[in-house]
C-alpha positions in Angstrom: -9.8 -31.2 -32.8 -10.9 -28.8 -30.1 -8.2 -27.8 -27.7 -10.7 -28.0 -24.8 -13.2 -30.7 -24.0 -16.1 -29.5 -21.8 -19.0 -31.4 -20.3 -21.5 -30.9 -17.4 -23.2 -33.6 -15.4 -24.8 -33.6 -11.9 -23.8 -30.0 -11.3 -20.1 -30.7 -12.0 -18.3 -29.3 -15.1 -15.2 -31.2 -16.3 -12.8 -29.1 -18.4 -10.1 -31.2 -20.2 -7.1 -29.7 -21.8 -7.0 -31.5 -25.1 -3.6 -31.1 -26.8 -2.2 -34.5 -25.8 0.3 -34.5 -28.7 1.9 -31.4 -27.1 1.4 -32.6 -23.5 -1.4 -30.1 -23.2 1.0 -27.1 -23.5 -0.5 -23.7 -23.9 -1.3 -22.4 -27.4 -3.3 -19.3 -28.5 -6.3 -21.6 -29.2 -6.1 -23.4 -25.9 -5.8 -20.1 -24.0 -8.8 -18.7 -25.8 -10.9 -21.8 -25.4 -10.0 -22.2 -21.8 -11.1 -18.6 -21.0 -14.4 -19.2 -22.8 -15.0 -22.5 -21.0 -14.4 -20.7 -17.6 -16.9 -18.1 -18.6 -19.4 -20.8 -19.6 -18.9 -22.7 -16.3 -19.3 -19.6 -14.1 -22.4 -18.3 -15.8 -24.2 -21.7 -16.0 -26.5 -21.9 -13.0 -26.4 -25.7 -13.3 -22.6 -25.8 -12.6 -21.6 -25.8 -8.9 -18.1 -27.2 -9.1 -15.4 -27.1 -11.9 -12.8 -29.8 -12.4 -9.8 -29.1 -14.7 -7.7 -32.0 -16.0 -5.6 -33.0 -19.0 -6.0 -35.5 -21.9 -3.4 -38.2 -22.3 -0.5 -38.6 -19.9 0.1 -35.0 -18.9 -1.9 -32.4 -17.0 0.0 -29.6 -18.8 3.6 -29.0 -19.8 3.0 -25.2 -19.5 4.6 -23.1 -22.3 5.0 -24.7 -25.7 8.8 -25.2 -26.2 8.5 -25.3 -30.0 6.7 -21.9 -30.0 9.3 -20.5 -27.6 12.1 -21.6 -30.0 10.3 -20.3 -33.1 9.2 -17.1 -31.3 5.6 -17.6 -32.5 2.2 -17.1 -30.9 2.4 -15.9 -27.3 6.2 -15.9 -27.5 6.4 -13.7 -30.6 7.8 -10.1 -30.7 10.3 -8.0 -28.9 10.1 -7.1 -25.2 7.1 -4.6 -25.3 5.0 -7.1 -27.4 6.0 -10.0 -25.1 4.9 -8.1 -22.1 1.5 -7.5 -23.7 1.4 -11.2 -24.7 1.8 -12.3 -21.1 -0.7 -9.8 -19.7 -3.4 -10.9 -22.1 -2.3 -14.5 -22.5 -1.1 -16.7 -19.6 -1.9 -14.0 -17.1 -5.4 -13.7 -18.4 -6.0 -17.3 -17.3 -4.6 -16.5 -13.8 -6.7 -13.4 -13.4 -9.8 -15.3 -14.6 -9.4 -18.1 -12.2 -8.5 -15.7 -9.4 -12.0 -14.2 -9.8 -13.8 -17.5 -10.5 -16.5 -17.7 -7.8 -17.3 -21.4 -7.9 -15.1 -24.1 -6.3 -12.4 -25.6 -8.6 -10.5 -28.9 -8.4 -7.4 -29.7 -10.4 -7.3 -33.5 -11.3 -3.5 -33.6 -12.0 -3.3 -36.8 -14.1 0.3 -36.3 -15.1 3.1 -33.8 -15.4 2.2 -30.2 -14.3 5.2 -28.2 -15.3 5.9 -24.5 -15.5 2.7 -22.7 -16.3 1.0 -26.1 -16.2 1.8 -26.1 -12.4 0.5 -22.6 -12.3 -2.8 -23.7 -13.7 -3.1 -26.4 -11.0 -2.2 -23.8 -8.3 -5.0 -21.6 -9.5 -7.5 -24.2 -8.5 -8.8 -24.5 -4.9 -8.0 -28.2 -4.5 -5.3 -30.4 -6.2 -5.6 -34.2 -6.5 -2.6 -35.7 -8.0 -1.8 -39.1 -9.7 0.9 -41.2 -8.2 2.6 -40.7 -11.6 2.4 -36.9 -11.6 5.4 -34.7 -11.6 5.2 -31.0 -10.5 7.7 -28.3 -11.0 8.2 -24.6 -11.3 10.8 -25.2 -13.9 10.9 -21.8 -15.6 14.6 -21.2 -14.8 15.5 -24.4 -16.8 14.6 -22.5 -20.0 15.9 -19.2 -18.8 12.6 -17.7 -17.8 10.8 -16.5 -14.6 7.3 -17.5 -13.5 5.6 -15.0 -15.8 2.1 -16.4 -15.2 1.8 -15.8 -11.4 3.2 -19.1 -10.3 5.6 -17.4 -7.9 2.8 -15.6 -6.1 0.6 -18.7 -6.0 3.4 -21.0 -4.7 4.2 -18.5 -1.9 0.5 -18.5 -0.8 0.3 -22.3 -0.8 3.7 -23.6 0.4 5.1 -20.5 2.1 7.8 -18.0 1.1 10.9 -20.1 1.8 9.8 -23.2 0.1 8.4 -21.3 -2.9 11.7 -19.5 -3.3 13.5 -22.8 -3.2 11.3 -24.4 -5.8 11.6 -21.5 -8.2 15.3 -21.0 -7.8 16.2 -24.7 -8.1 13.6 -25.5 -10.8 13.3 -28.9 -9.1 10.6 -31.3 -10.2 8.7 -32.9 -7.3 7.3 -36.4 -7.0 3.7 -36.6 -5.6 4.8 -37.8 -2.2 7.0 -34.7 -1.6 4.3 -32.5 -3.2 1.8 -33.9 -0.7 4.2 -33.5 2.2 4.7 -29.7 1.6 1.0 -29.1 0.9 1.4 -28.5 -2.8 -1.3 -31.1 -3.5 -4.2 -32.2 -1.2 -4.3 -35.9 -2.1 -2.4 -38.5 -4.1 -4.3 -41.4 -5.6 -3.7 -44.1 -8.1 -3.4 -43.0 -11.8 -6.7 -44.5 -12.8 -8.5 -42.9 -9.9 -7.6 -39.2 -10.2 -10.7 -38.0 -12.1 -13.1 -40.2 -10.2 -11.7 -39.0 -6.9 -12.0 -35.4 -8.1 -15.6 -36.1 -9.1 -16.4 -37.6 -5.7 -15.0 -34.6 -3.9 -16.8 -32.3 -6.3 -20.1 -34.1 -5.6 -19.6 -33.6 -1.9 -19.1 -29.8 -2.5 -22.0 -29.7 -5.0 -24.4 -31.2 -2.5 -23.9 -28.2 -0.2 -25.9 -24.9 -0.5 -24.1 -23.3 -3.5 -24.4 -19.6 -2.4 -22.8 -20.4 1.0 -20.0 -22.3 -0.6 -19.2 -19.5 -3.1 -19.2 -16.8 -0.4 -17.1 -19.0 2.0 -14.5 -19.4 -0.8 -14.6 -15.6 -1.5 -14.2 -14.8 2.2 -11.2 -17.0 2.7 -9.4 -15.8 -0.4 -10.2 -12.1 0.0 -9.2 -12.0 3.7 -6.1 -14.2 3.6 -3.8 -11.2 3.7 -5.8 -8.8 5.8 -6.2 -8.2 9.5 -8.7 -10.0 11.7 -11.1 -7.1 12.0 -11.4 -6.8 8.2 -12.0 -10.5 8.0 -14.7 -10.3 10.7 -16.4 -7.4 9.0 -16.6 -9.2 5.7 -17.8 -12.4 7.4 -20.6 -10.5 9.0 -21.7 -9.0 5.7 -21.5 -12.4 3.8 -23.3 -14.2 6.7 -26.1 -11.7 6.6 -26.4 -12.3 2.9 -26.6 -16.1 3.0 -28.7 -16.3 6.2 -31.7 -14.7 4.5 -31.7 -17.1 1.5 -34.1 -20.0 1.0 -31.2 -22.5 0.7 -30.2 -21.7 4.3 -33.7 -22.1 5.6 -34.2 -25.3 3.7 -30.8 -26.7 4.9 -31.6 -25.9 8.6 -35.1 -27.5 8.3 -33.6 -30.5 6.6 -31.0 -31.0 9.4 -33.6 -30.5 12.2 -35.8 -33.1 10.4 -32.9 -35.6 10.3 -32.1 -35.0 14.0 -35.8 -35.6 14.9 -35.9 -38.8 12.9 -32.7 -40.0 14.5 -34.0 -39.3 18.0 -37.2 -41.3 17.5 
């Protein structure tokens, strides 16, 4: 059985973590297949938006506890080897999604724990099931957020709250996750993927080059000064304003206004 399910329809790619028997915890195969699917989605001109979700009842349990106990796979070796494992394992997923140009949505269908939460945080938008549980629970197994979750949490919920969540290893229910901005929406369990697809369709209907550059601009200038942000915005705007998709979008809007005024 493949550790990743991948399908594309109507400009939307759906990537499903497919280790339900292990609550979609990371394995070497899943990591490798996930990176390949991300490459496929980014290079496919038909894909405009990517959704990541999990098979079964969990989004992802993060690190595989059995592999941790047995010191196998990405948890094998002494300290120097473990450092390499992280850099080219879990952190490779974080780096890949950090440079992923197209919009991403996490359809958090169930528990997103540890590195599973990190995977959701790597997405631009998070839609959670009412049954989801979310936690930076690394300390509960004597670890730190080795996948970048600490950095991502700080960016999304702020320094003080991120520090609290990491140090207490507390698991949040969807209502609290929504209140602190950890997720964007909470919906019924059977509506998570459909809501993600609806939002993805809204995004996919917009001019794709403009959407990608708008995403890049927001991410790349989030920690810079205003002048740097404005300079980059001017360059990106000059790029998209000379494209056919901009001209067609303006003409389409003018036509719609004209018909409305008749």
